RODRENMAR-493788 format. One line per 3 residues: number of its first residue (from 1); their letters; for each residue z, x, y of C-alpha. Coordinates in steps of 0.1 Angstrom, whole numbers, plus 5000, padded with zeros to 4 digits. Layout:
<rs>
NUM) a) Z,X,Y; ...
</rs>
This chain:
<rs>
1) mqn) 6819,0767,3574; 6849,0788,3583; 6882,0771,3575
4) gfp) 6864,0741,3562; 6850,0733,3597; 6831,0710,3603
7) psp) 6845,0685,3577; 6822,0676,3548; 6794,0652,3558
10) gsr) 6810,0623,3540; 6845,0628,3556; 6859,0601,3578
13) elk) 6873,0629,3599; 6838,0639,3611; 6832,0635,3648
16) vgv) 6796,0634,3660; 6784,0635,3695; 6751,0620,3705
19) vgc) 6737,0628,3739; 6711,0603,3751; 6715,0566,3746
22) gvm) 6678,0556,3745; 6662,0540,3715; 6663,0572,3694
25) grg) 6699,0580,3704; 6712,0545,3696; 6695,0546,3663
28) ivq) 6711,0579,3654; 6745,0566,3665; 6740,0535,3644
31) iaa) 6734,0553,3611; 6761,0578,3618; 6788,0552,3625
34) lag) 6778,0531,3596; 6782,0562,3574; 6818,0566,3585
37) atv) 6816,0591,3613; 6833,0587,3647; 6805,0589,3672
40) ylv) 6809,0599,3709; 6781,0585,3731; 6770,0603,3763
43) dsr) 6742,0595,3787; 6734,0608,3822; 6727,0573,3834
46) ega) 6758,0556,3848; 6771,0529,3824; 6745,0537,3797
49) sqa) 6769,0549,3771; 6791,0518,3774; 6761,0495,3773
52) are) 6748,0513,3742; 6782,0508,3726; 6782,0471,3732
55) elr) 6746,0467,3721; 6753,0485,3688; 6783,0463,3682
58) atf) 6760,0433,3687; 6735,0448,3663; 6763,0452,3637
61) akl) 6772,0415,3642; 6736,0405,3636; 6734,0425,3604
64) vek) 6765,0407,3592; 6749,0373,3600; 6719,0383,3580
67) gkl) 6740,0394,3550; 6729,0430,3553; 6763,0444,3563
70) daa) 6799,0436,3553; 6820,0422,3581; 6848,0448,3576
73) aaa) 6823,0477,3576; 6808,0463,3608; 6842,0461,3625
76) dag) 6851,0496,3613; 6818,0511,3626; 6822,0493,3659
79) erl) 6857,0509,3663; 6842,0543,3656; 6820,0542,3687
82) vac) 6834,0561,3717; 6816,0556,3750; 6821,0588,3771
85) kgl) 6817,0593,3808; 6807,0630,3806; 6798,0659,3783
88) del) 6834,0673,3786; 6846,0644,3763; 6825,0659,3734
91) apc) 6850,0687,3730; 6864,0673,3697; 6829,0669,3681
94) hvv) 6820,0689,3650; 6783,0681,3654; 6764,0672,3686
97) vea) 6729,0657,3684; 6708,0657,3715; 6682,0629,3719
100) ive) 6672,0635,3755; 6638,0639,3771; 6613,0661,3752
103) dle) 6615,0690,3777; 6624,0725,3767; 6643,0736,3798
106) akk) 6663,0703,3798; 6674,0709,3761; 6682,0746,3767
109) slf) 6703,0737,3797; 6721,0710,3778; 6730,0732,3749
112) gtl) 6740,0760,3773; 6765,0736,3788; 6777,0723,3755
115) egi) 6785,0758,3743; 6813,0760,3768; 6827,0726,3757
118) vgs) 6826,0723,3719; 6843,0745,3693; 6828,0778,3681
121) eai) 6819,0763,3647; 6804,0731,3660; 6767,0725,3652
124) las) 6742,0718,3679; 6713,0698,3667; 6681,0688,3685
127) nts) 6661,0656,3678; 6630,0674,3691; 6597,0662,3676
130) sls) 6575,0691,3689; 6595,0718,3706; 6604,0751,3689
133) vta) 6640,0751,3677; 6640,0789,3681; 6630,0785,3718
136) iaa) 6657,0758,3724; 6683,0782,3709; 6671,0813,3727
139) glq) 6696,0826,3753; 6726,0808,3738; 6757,0827,3729
142) hpd) 6755,0814,3693; 6718,0805,3685; 6726,0808,3648
145) rva) 6743,0773,3649; 6714,0754,3664; 6691,0734,3641
148) gfh) 6664,0707,3645; 6674,0672,3633; 6643,0652,3638
151) ffn) 6644,0614,3631; 6616,0589,3635; 6616,0556,3654
154) pvp) 6632,0532,3646; 6658,0555,3631; 6676,0529,3609
157) lmk) 6644,0518,3592; 6625,0551,3590; 6644,0567,3562
160) ive) 6633,0603,3568; 6648,0632,3588; 6634,0667,3591
163) vig) 6659,0695,3592; 6646,0726,3609; 6661,0760,3611
166) gfl) 6653,0783,3640; 6645,0820,3635; 6683,0828,3639
169) trp) 6698,0796,3623; 6723,0804,3595; 6713,0789,3562
172) eit) 6746,0771,3558; 6738,0752,3590; 6706,0738,3577
175) eym) 6723,0731,3543; 6750,0711,3561; 6725,0691,3581
178) lal) 6705,0683,3550; 6736,0670,3534; 6745,0651,3566
181) grq) 6711,0634,3567; 6715,0623,3531; 6750,0610,3538
184) wgh) 6736,0589,3566; 6712,0573,3542; 6680,0592,3548
187) tav) 6657,0614,3528; 6663,0649,3544; 6636,0675,3541
190) lak) 6638,0712,3552; 6610,0726,3573; 6603,0759,3590
193) dtp) 6603,0761,3627; 6565,0757,3632; 6545,0735,3655
196) gfi) 6548,0698,3644; 6572,0707,3616; 6560,0687,3586
199) vnh) 6552,0651,3597; 6535,0657,3630; 6517,0688,3616
202) agr) 6504,0668,3585; 6495,0639,3607; 6470,0659,3627
205) gyg) 6443,0653,3601; 6441,0615,3605; 6438,0611,3642
208) teg) 6418,0642,3650; 6392,0636,3623; 6388,0600,3632
211) lrl) 6383,0610,3668; 6358,0636,3657; 6337,0608,3639
214) lae) 6337,0588,3671; 6326,0619,3691; 6297,0623,3667
217) gic) 6286,0587,3672; 6290,0579,3635; 6305,0544,3639
220) svp) 6323,0521,3663; 6360,0520,3669; 6365,0488,3649
223) ald) 6344,0500,3620; 6363,0533,3618; 6396,0515,3616
226) ail) 6384,0489,3592; 6369,0515,3568; 6400,0537,3567
229) rdt) 6423,0507,3562; 6403,0490,3535; 6389,0520,3515
232) agf) 6418,0544,3518; 6448,0520,3522; 6461,0531,3556
235) rlg) 6482,0505,3573; 6465,0511,3606; 6433,0527,3615
238) pce) 6435,0559,3636; 6426,0541,3669; 6450,0512,3662
241) lld) 6477,0538,3655; 6470,0557,3687; 6471,0525,3707
244) ltg) 6504,0516,3692; 6520,0550,3699; 6504,0553,3733
247) ldv) 6481,0581,3744; 6507,0593,3769; 6527,0603,3738
250) shp) 6501,0612,3712; 6475,0631,3732; 6499,0657,3746
253) vme) 6512,0662,3711; 6477,0668,3699; 6470,0693,3726
256) siy) 6504,0710,3722; 6501,0716,3685; 6465,0728,3690
259) rqy) 6476,0753,3716; 6508,0764,3697; 6486,0773,3668
262) yee) 6464,0794,3690; 6435,0769,3690; 6434,0764,3652
265) prf) 6401,0744,3647; 6418,0721,3622; 6439,0706,3650
268) rpq) 6412,0704,3677; 6416,0674,3700; 6387,0654,3714
271) vlt) 6376,0648,3749; 6377,0610,3745; 6415,0607,3744
274) rqm) 6419,0630,3774; 6395,0608,3794; 6414,0576,3783
277) lta) 6447,0592,3793; 6433,0601,3827; 6420,0566,3831
280) gal) 6454,0551,3822; 6440,0533,3791; 6471,0543,3771
283) grk) 6470,0515,3745; 6491,0484,3737; 6518,0492,3763
286) vgr) 6493,0487,3792; 6471,0461,3775; 6441,0484,3771
289) gfy) 6433,0514,3750; 6407,0516,3722; 6412,0478,3721
292) ryg) 6423,0451,3746; 6456,0433,3742; 6469,0400,3754
295) adg) 6501,0394,3774; 6519,0389,3741; 6508,0424,3729
298) kke) 6485,0411,3703; 6451,0428,3698; 6421,0408,3708
301) ava) 6401,0398,3678; 6370,0419,3670; 6343,0400,3651
304) epa) 6327,0416,3620; 6289,0419,3622; 6270,0392,3605
307) qat) 6266,0399,3568; 6231,0404,3555; 6221,0384,3523
310) llp) 6188,0401,3515; 6187,0415,3480; 6164,0443,3467
313) ssv) 6141,0437,3438; 6155,0468,3421; 6179,0497,3427
316) wls) 6175,0534,3418; 6207,0554,3417; 6209,0592,3421
319) qer) 6225,0608,3390; 6236,0640,3408; 6271,0627,3405
322) pel) 6271,0603,3375; 6308,0593,3378; 6301,0581,3413
325) aer) 6268,0565,3404; 6285,0545,3377; 6308,0528,3402
328) iav) 6278,0516,3422; 6260,0506,3390; 6287,0481,3383
331) lvs) 6282,0465,3416; 6244,0463,3411; 6249,0446,3378
334) aag) 6274,0421,3393; 6248,0412,3419; 6222,0405,3392
337) vql) 6198,0431,3405; 6177,0453,3382; 6188,0489,3379
340) ess) 6160,0514,3373; 6166,0540,3347; 6137,0563,3353
343) alp) 6141,0598,3367; 6122,0589,3398; 6124,0556,3417
346) sdh) 6095,0531,3418; 6077,0525,3450; 6097,0494,3459
349) alc) 6132,0503,3448; 6163,0506,3471; 6174,0542,3466
352) ivt) 6211,0550,3467; 6227,0584,3468; 6264,0591,3464
355) plg) 6272,0624,3483; 6304,0644,3484; 6309,0661,3517
358) eda) 6271,0659,3524; 6250,0636,3545; 6223,0612,3533
361) ttc) 6195,0633,3548; 6204,0663,3527; 6206,0643,3495
364) cvr) 6174,0625,3502; 6154,0657,3509; 6169,0675,3479
367) egl) 6158,0647,3455; 6125,0641,3471; 6132,0605,3480
370) das) 6115,0582,3505; 6139,0584,3534; 6129,0550,3547
373) rtv) 6142,0534,3515; 6173,0556,3510; 6210,0550,3519
376) ave) 6242,0567,3509; 6272,0547,3497; 6308,0557,3498
379) sll) 6319,0555,3462; 6349,0579,3459; 6377,0555,3469
382) dls) 6385,0518,3468; 6354,0496,3467; 6373,0463,3463
385) rrr) 6380,0455,3499; 6351,0470,3518; 6319,0489,3511
388) vvm) 6303,0515,3533; 6266,0521,3537; 6254,0552,3554
391) tnp) 6219,0554,3568; 6198,0585,3575; 6176,0587,3607
394) ats) 6146,0574,3588; 6162,0544,3570; 6143,0512,3577
397) aet) 6161,0480,3590; 6149,0462,3558; 6165,0488,3536
400) vam) 6198,0485,3555; 6197,0447,3551; 6190,0450,3513
403) acg) 6218,0475,3509; 6242,0453,3528; 6231,0422,3508
406) llg) 6235,0440,3475; 6270,0454,3483; 6282,0423,3500
409) aag) 6270,0399,3473; 6305,0392,3461; 6317,0384,3496
412) vpv) 6332,0419,3503; 6325,0431,3539; 6301,0459,3544
415) svi) 6302,0485,3572; 6271,0504,3582; 6275,0539,3596
418) rds) 6251,0566,3608; 6244,0598,3589; 6275,0620,3586
421) agl) 6285,0649,3564; 6312,0634,3542; 6308,0598,3554
424) vtq) 6341,0585,3569; 6368,0582,3542; 6359,0614,3523
427) rvv) 6361,0637,3552; 6392,0621,3567; 6412,0622,3534
430) ahi) 6399,0656,3525; 6410,0669,3559; 6444,0654,3554
433) vni) 6448,0669,3520; 6436,0703,3532; 6461,0704,3561
436) ace) 6490,0695,3537; 6478,0723,3513; 6480,0748,3542
439) iaq) 6515,0736,3551; 6524,0744,3515; 6505,0777,3516
442) qqi) 6525,0788,3547; 6557,0778,3530; 6566,0755,3559
445) adp) 6581,0730,3534; 6584,0724,3496; 6553,0706,3482
448) qdi) 6573,0676,3471; 6590,0674,3505; 6556,0674,3522
451) dra) 6546,0643,3503; 6580,0626,3508; 6580,0633,3545
454) vvl) 6544,0621,3551; 6549,0588,3531; 6582,0580,3548
457) glg) 6573,0593,3583; 6537,0583,3585; 6534,0554,3561
460) ypv) 6505,0569,3542; 6496,0551,3510; 6504,0582,3490
463) gpl) 6515,0618,3498; 6486,0641,3507; 6491,0665,3478
466) awg) 6495,0637,3453; 6463,0622,3468; 6445,0654,3462
469) dql) 6456,0654,3426; 6444,0618,3422; 6410,0625,3436
472) gam) 6409,0659,3418; 6414,0692,3435; 6379,0703,3426
475) tvl) 6365,0671,3442; 6384,0677,3475; 6373,0713,3474
478) ail) 6336,0703,3470; 6339,0679,3500; 6354,0706,3522
481) knl) 6329,0733,3512; 6300,0710,3518; 6315,0699,3552
484) eqq) 6319,0734,3563; 6284,0744,3552; 6267,0714,3568
487) tgd) 6286,0714,3601; 6293,0751,3605; 6328,0741,3617
490) try) 6357,0762,3604; 6380,0732,3607; 6369,0723,3572
493) rps) 6375,0757,3556; 6395,0751,3524; 6431,0763,3522
496) pwl) 6438,0791,3497; 6464,0768,3482; 6437,0742,3474
499) qrr) 6411,0767,3462; 6433,0785,3438; 6448,0754,3422
502) aml) 6414,0738,3419; 6400,0768,3401; 6430,0771,3378
505) gls) 6432,0734,3371; 6467,0731,3385; 6484,0703,3404
508) lhh) 6486,0707,3442; 6524,0705,3438; 6524,0736,3416
511) kei) 6545,0764,3431; 6542,0800,3422; 6571,0819,3407
</rs>
């Protein structure tokens, strides 16, 4: 910065303005003050900035009581909070972060006003989650000093911030904001100014693919959530997550990113959430969404279907994918059921196929099996917490009961789904990995930063690119190619980043020179 202005991110001379004293704004104020900055609070609501100042001081006191903050540090941070009555009082600030309503014209108007108040070298940062930083900066006298500074709620606990440079933003501005984010105790990642940036872009795969499965009638809402929690390790199923966020927030984001990407099929929303939004079934905040909630906000319990106990006399396993068949063979042996070793099944055997990106019908027909005695089993991911049986249209009820009895013999719950290319977990995880690969392909963010941002911002069990490496890039590629072929839907077309690294045997984190 010219003449050393603003001060270094760690300087106690740094003055930061935060406009908007809602939950996000207060969170940003908290981490900035605790890092040593003097923070000026402004809100359009009368008395809101003073109330936020007192609330934050109370928060610091509670942290001291819990042993998470030194009393002297709490007192110092409290003294560094300045409640302002208007924007004019932000004149001394070196950095101003806006955390107001997610409305483009409101943000443009605010920054236009601030340009006439703050110094020429002051940085204007937007906490926008979905709006274009370039669009926010457009029309300003100095658009080159505007950057995105996107935190996640709750700010003090979600240790990730996306720094976004607009088309005209100077590199030194984003470099400063990256350093500032790190100084405030967060992992700071750099992203291009593209719809959804990193986290909201990468997160499209989980919810939209889950909703697509529901639209196809593959399984129930509770089954979808349980399968993805237990076999893939997500903290919440997609429907639980949408209920928590609220469809008034999440559905517009889905539609916005879809439209901003000129109707890219990978991000296609589904009719269901638009209908629910119209009906006011927003989720937990109103007591009804995909689930119902009590007055205490707790989800009403959903009972698991009764577990079948019928065992087959013998099991025949497809050997088209020996590595997957072996995982099922272990479960068959543990249940004490005979495993047939012949090339073709006997007339009474339960037939199990283990597809990758295909449906049970395709596997059954290709191998010439009796469809009434054939099921597919998800065998790619975790089998310890839940097993998934996929029927085909001809599967008999007795076959389903035997498959459930076999796979649930050790007391592990079993979910039954209808025929689907890619089952549930395969297609959701492959879709997530593919979108992350495309983010890397478009150079929106560094591959390592993509994984860091997704793990910290979305709470996924592992970063999507690392997940692809764990499963094997060729395996993910096979799932996607089969999905695209079977469905005819270009949403599953593999990213060039994935295809090339799979063919060359490279990690999905590998960058070209």
